[in-house]
N, C-alpha and C positions, 0 to 999 in steps of 0.2 A: 504494499499500500504506499502510495506517495505521501510524504508529509506535506503540510501546508506551505512549509519554506521551499519546497522543490516543485510546487504545482505548476509554476511557469518556467522551470529551468530549461534554457537553450531557447527560449521564445523571446520575440521582440514585440513590445507593445508601444504603440504611439498614442500620446494623450495630448489632446488639443483643448485648451481652455484659456480664456483671457483673463480670468481671475487667478492671480499668482498664488494666493492661499490654497484654492482648490486643486490647482495644478500641482503643487508641491505636496499636498496631501495624498493625491492619487498616486504621484511618482513613488512615494514612501511605501504605500501599501502594496503596490505592485513589485517594487523591488524586494520587499520581505517575502513575496510569493516567488521570488526567483527569477523575475523577468528582467531583461534588459529593456530600459525604458527611454524612449525618445519624446521629447517635450517640444510643444509648439504653443504659441499664445495667440495666434489668428490662423483662420481658415486657409489662406493662400499659402502660407508657409506650411501649414499642416499638410495640404494636398502635395506640395513638392516633397516633403519629407516621406509621405506614404508612398509616392511613385519612386523615389530613390531607395527607401529602406526596405520596401515590402513587407511590412509588419504582420505579425500573426493575429493581432487583435488591435483594434482602434476604440478608444473611448473619445468622444468630442462632445463639447457643449454645443447646443443648437444655435444660440445667440452669439455668434462670433463676428468679429470685424473682417472686413474684405470678402470673405466668402463664408456664409453661415453653414452650419452643420447640415442643413438640408441640402444645400447645393453641394456641398462636399460629398455627401452620400451619393447624389446624382452623378458627379463627376467620377467617383470611384466605380460606379456601376458600368461605365464605358470601358474600364480596364479588364480584359479577360481574367487575370489572376485576381485583382484586387475586389472584384465584385463578390467574391467568395469568403472575404475576410470578414469574420464576426465584428459588427459595430455596435457599440452601446453608447446611447445618448444621455448626455448630462442635461438636466432641464430644471429650471426654476419654476415652470408653469406646468406641472403635471396634471392638467385637468383631463377629463375623459377624452374629449377631442383629440388633445395632443398625444395622449397615450395611445390611442387607436392609430393616428397618422404615424407615429414613430414605427409601430408594427407594420402597416401597410407599406410604407417605402423601404422596408427591409432591415432596420435596425433590429438586433436580436433580443435587445432589452433596453430598458431606460432606467436612470437613477435620479431621483429627484435630490436637488441641492437645497440646503446643505446636506452632504451625505456622510455616511459613517464608514469605517473601515469594512465592518461587516456587509454592507450593501455592495461593495466592490468585490469582496471574496465570493458573496453568493452569486453574482452574476458571472464571475470567472468560473466557478464551480459547474454552472449551468452550461456554459460553453465547452469546457473540458468533458463532461458527462456526455454531451451531444456528439463528440468527435469519435 
């Protein structure tokens, strides 16, 4: 059985969030799970990093500068490899409409901000279990 500290061993996770505190918190949780973490503070830079690094999992805020999380998802759908990368949305507006829309456009999960480490771990466990 894999320990929680090795759950993401050998995996690269991209985190895109314009809020420095949330970005850093997500990085720490993911690093503790064994991931190599790439960080970005806006959608345009996040898209470039995704295309360059080919991460295994992507966490993104939906309300980002330059390219929002919705558009980022659309752009990544155009890439034959990245369209299959599990994406998890961070949102401060988790109403029923937005939760449904997140799933409809292909995000595997969403996490309402402010988030806890256990929410990130739960989302990761869901992705790992589905593989």
